[in-house]
N, C-alpha and C positions, 0 to 999 in steps of 0.2 A: 496354661498357655498366658500369657502379659495379657491384662487388660488392653491395654495403648495398642500393643500389635493385631489383638483380634477386631479392636475397633476401626481400626486404621484398614484393615482386612475388608470389613463391613462396609466401610464408605468407599473404597475404590469399588467394591462390588456392587455399590447404589449406584456408583457413577457408569457403570456397564449398563445395569437395566434401565439407566434415566437415556442412554446413548440410546438402545436400542427401542426405547418407547418412542423417541423422537424421530428415529429413520422411519419407524412404521406411521408415524401422524403426518409426517411430511413428505411421504413417500406419493401422495396422489401428484404432489406439485411439482416433483422432480421427472416429470412427464415431457417430453421435448414437443412441441407443437408446431410440424414441419410449417405450417402457413406462416405462423408467428415469428420462428425464426427467418422464413425468406423475406417477411416484412421488414426485420430486424436487418437483413444484408441491404436493403434496397435504400433502407435510410442510413444506412453507415456508409459500408464501402464503396456502394455504386454512387450514393450523392457523394460522399468525398472525392469520387474519382472523376465526377462530372463537374464539382467544382474547382477543382486544381485544373482541370482543363479550361474552364473558363477564365482561369486566373489567367494561364498562359497566353489565352486569346486576348485579354483585357490590357496585356502589356503594351499594345501599340497605340492604347485609347490613352492610359492614367496611371500612372504608379500609385497615385491615390484608390483605384478604383480596386486595384490589386490587393493593396493592406485593407481595404471593408470587405474585400470576400474573404479573405483569410480569418474572418473570427467567424462565419459560421461553416467553414471549410474546417477549423481545429474543433469545433462543435462535432461535425459527423467523424472527424478523427478519433476524438473522444470514443465517441460510440463503436468504432471500426474495432479499439480497444477491448470495449466490453465484449467484442464478438469474442476477440482473440481470448479473452479472459477466460470465456464462458466455453471455449472449445478446449482449453486447457483443462478443464474439469470434465470435458466429455460429458457434457450439460447441454450443449446448444442444440446438437443435431439427433436424430437417432439413431445413427450409426456411429459408430468408433471410428471406424478409418475415416468415415469422410469428419468428424470432426477433426484428426487428426492433419488431414489436408487443407482445409479451411483456414485452422489454426496457424499451418505453417504459410500460407498466402494473406493471411491478415498481417502475419509476423514481420512479413519484409514492408510491409504498408507502415507497420509502426516502431520498425527499425530495432526488430528482437524476435531472436532467436527461439524459436518455439520450445524446442526441446527441453534445455534448461532451465527455461524460465519457470515452464510447467513444473519442473524438479523443484525449485527454490520455492513457487507459491504453495504447493501442498507440503513442503516445511514450513511454510508462515503459520498454513492452516493449523497442523499440527502443534505447535507452539506459540501463538499468541498471546499473549499476557502471563507467559512465563518467564521472569526475571532471569530465572538461571538457564534459558535459551533464546537470548535474544539474537539478533542481529543478521537472520534470511528474511529478506521479502519486506521488511519492515524499515521506519527512520530509526538511525541510532537516537537512542535513549540512553542516559545514565541515571543514575539514583542522585539522592544529594550525598550521601557517603562517600560515592565513588566519585563525584566531581571535586569534592571538598581534597580526597586523595590525589587527584593528579597534579604534576606540576604546572607553574605557570603557563609555559608554553603549551603545553596541552590543552590547560583552561581555554586558553585563548583561542586555539585551534577549535575545540568544542562551541564556543560562542559564536565564532566566525559560522561555522557551519550550520547552526540553528538560527541564525538570524534570517530572515523572512527574504529581506534582497536576495541572500545568497542561494536559499532553497529556492525559491519561485524564479529566480533570475537564473545563476548559473546552474542551478539544480537539474532545469531540463537537458542542458549541453551535457553533464555527466552522464545522467539516469538513462535518455533516447541516443545520443549520438557515440559517447566515449566507451560506456561501463559495458555496453553488449557486444561490444567488438572485441575485448579482452577474454582471452580462455581465465579462468579462475583456477588457481593451484591445487585447491582441492577438488578440479573436474574432473570425471572420469574420461578415458580417449574419444570414448563416442560423442560426450557431452562436448568435447574440444571440436571434433569434426563436423558436427553439426554447425557451431557457433561460425568455422571458419567455411563452410557452406555458405551461411548464412551472408556472412558477409562480401565473398565472390560473387554472390547473386546480390546482392544489395550494387554493389560494385558494377557489376554489368548492368542491372537497372539505369543506373544513372549516368553512366557512360552513355549510354546509347539516347535517352533524353538530354544530355550535353551536345551530344553530336547532330540531335535536330534543331533545338533552340538555344544550345550556349549554356557556358557555366552560370554565367551573369545572371542568363534568365530563370536557372535553376533555382540559386541562392535566392533571390528577391521572391522567389514563389513558396519553395517549400520550405525557409526557413522560417518566417513570420507564422506560419500553420503550426508548423512543429515545436516552434517556443512557448507558442499560445495553450495549445493543446497539452504538452511538457507541463507547464506550469497548473494548469487546472490539474493533472493528473495527479503530480505532487502534494496540491494543496489535499485532494482527495484520498490519496494515501495517507497522508499527516491526520487529518482529522477524523480518520475512520478507528483510531487507536490514540489518540493524542487529545485528550479532553479531562477535562478536571477530577470528575470521579472516578477515572477509567480503569479496569479490574488489572492488578497485576499481584500475581502470587509468586512465590518460590516453589520451586518442582515440586517437592512433597505436598505441597497444600495445594496444588493448581488442578482445576476441573476445567473439561473441554466446554460442557456446556454453560457454564459461569463465565468462563472467558469470552463466548458468544455472546450471551444476553446484557452482558456487564461490563465488557471490556473491547465491544462492537456499537460502536454508536449508531444512531437511526438519524441521519443526515437529512432530515425535512426541509428539502429546496421546492423552490416555487416548479410550477408544473413543467414551463420551458427547460430549465436547468435538470430536472428528475428525467424528463427525455434525452438529453443529452447526453447525461452520463447514463444511461441506460439504464435506470433505477439501484445503482451500486451504492447508493446511501441508504439503502435499506441493508446494512451491511450484518447488522445483528443477524437476518433471516440466514443469509447469505453463508456467515461463518458457522451457524447451527447446521445448515445443510447447503452443501457446497456444490449438490448436483440439483438444483433447482436453478433453471437458467431465469437470465433476469426479467423477463418480462413473466415471470408467475410470483416474483418476490412480492409485489405488492398484495397478490391475493393472497399468500400466505400469512403475510405482516396481520390483514384485516380479519381473516376468519380462525384467527389463532389468540386467545385472550393472553396466553403468557407473553407476547409481543407486544403488549401493549403499555406495561410500566417498564420498559427497557431507557436507557439513556436517552434523550431526544433532544435535538441540536437542531437549531435553524442556522440557514445562511452565515449570519452575523455571528451567532455562536461561534461557528467554525473559524470567522477571520479572528475573531477573540482569543481562539485556542491557541495561534501561530505567536502568543506570547510564554503560553508555558513551555518550560524547558526541561525540568528534572521531575521524577518520580521519588517523593518522600515515604517511604516505606514506615515512617511511624503515623505521619497524618493519612497516608492511604490515598495519597492523591497525587494530581501534576501541580507544580509549584512555579515560581518564576524564577528566576538569577535572584530578585530582589529578595523573596521571599525566602530564598536557602540561605543568606548571606547570616544570621543570627548563627547557623550551625557550625559556619567557618571559624565566625568569631568566636563562639565556644569553645573550639578545638584549639585557638589561638591563646586562649585564657588560660582554657583547664588543663591542656595537653590533652593525649590521646584516649583518657577515659571518659572525653567528652561523646565519642563516636563508638565506643564498645557496645552500648546496649541499641546502636543502631541495626536493623535485621540485616542479614548477609555482609557485617563488616567484620573480617579475623582482626585478630589484637595485631597482627605484622601492618598489615594494611592502616590501621589506627595508629600505630605510632610512627608510621610514614606519612598520614596525613598531619597529624599535629606538628610535626616538623617543618612541614609546608607551608601549613597555615601559618605559623609563624614568622616563617621568611619575610 
């Protein structure tokens, strides 16, 4: 038998053993604690609903008070999303059906259909860090070679999409308000039905509130909270897998454990922000074992030395990461548009041959890129 084939099989077997080993090692942390779960519900769903009611009451006092209250309300809405997220993994409550129904209820509060989000997020966990399986549950990211190969209009569109003002300003409107209302072309019929059911339930809920307080009051109260929480959520999704030395590999070299430990950040936030975000900044632990509820992530990290050497970012590192736009397969790191310019210049000067050595770029793509770079 060919040595390379044998080596590849041995490596894949090793990865399977690694997965089995970590499932056993992290199993004690993957047991939901009902008291902790109820505390999470009280400090997320209940707190959010209470503050929202206070915001409606404050409309008779001052619009400024409403805006001030929108800040902590957005924090509790982010925590509500983390509960929704844990329910999607079946990790929040000890009972499968309870996770299911609580997830559906939280989905109404965060404007997301539970069933299809759960499916897409499972795909994300199964493919994070795999360059050949991008596009589900993550922020769209191109390699340098792919960007160079784009036409000018498409490069402009990608630049616009990756602009922080667009991502954090318009992103929440798309991610929370518009996209979850649409049935994807790939979705099975049952997913389509749950999306439509969620849309109907949301419409009925909002119509009822509008009948009580008026549509203008609903807009003034709900929109600022949703925009702030959405911007925080988009940023969290971004920085969890978009940092300078992030792990990305082609499918044949991809490892689940490596993607979790090197491709998911440990975003070490101040205590208040860690509370608001439900410990999801410990994303490396979560990706290695998605069945660990959010309130056990810190303990799992602290008690297992393998987690102590993972990529660690602070809040300002996360802010600076917004300038990273493309993945450079040669340098094996995220780069800015400015850092990618020499590649485009090399293609314009030397033709398609400048791109051929770059991983994942076919000769046909290189020829197209050469033509466009010289335009």
